N, C-alpha and C positions, 0 to 999 in steps of 0.2 A: 569458457565461463564464459556461458549466458545470464547474466543480470537486468531484471526488469521487476517493474512494480506497479500492482494494478490498486483501484480506490477499493472498498470493499462496503456494508451496509453490515452486521450487528444479525441483524433478523431473517437476514440470507442464510445465516449460521446456526443462530439458538433462537428460533424463536419467540420458548417460552419462557424465554426471562430477558431484561431491562440493560445489563450489563452494571448496571447502576447509573446509566445516560450516558455513558461511550460507546455510541453507536454507530458515528460514522470510522473509518479504518483507513491506512497503508500498511498493505503491503507489499513488503519486496520476495520474490521469487528468486533463486537458481536454477534454473533452465524455469521447472516442471513444480518448485519442489519450495514448499516456505520457510521461507530463513528468518524474517521474522516482522512481526503485525505488530502496529501502537493504534493505537482509539482515542476515539476524539470524543468532545458533546457537542460540536459546533462539526457541519460539513466548513466555515469554509475555515476553520482549523485546518481539517485535514487535507480540503485544497491547496492553503497557503505552504503548508509542508509538503509536500507533493509537486507543486512550483519551484520550490528550491534546490535540488535537488532534479538537473534537464540530461545531470548526465548520466543517469538509470534510467535507460528510452520506459514508457508504460507499454505494457502488456499489448494495445494496439498499436503498436510503431512506433517508431523514435529515431532517438541513440543506445546503442550501444555505452553498456560501460564496461570498460576494461580495466579490473586489473594491477596495473605497473612495479607493487609495491612487493 
């Protein structure tokens, strides 16, 4: 099982809609399939959440999260 995370930008996915201002995203992937995506109004909020889970590696590299439950 490989879970990773990556930062995303709303306008890269749907450039004709502003998503009510929630344009900075954080998505979690299982292998390369999106499991969950959360949107934020500021880049700072998104980046803070990104750093909170160091056990989940970024798509660019880092540690792998293993579910032992």
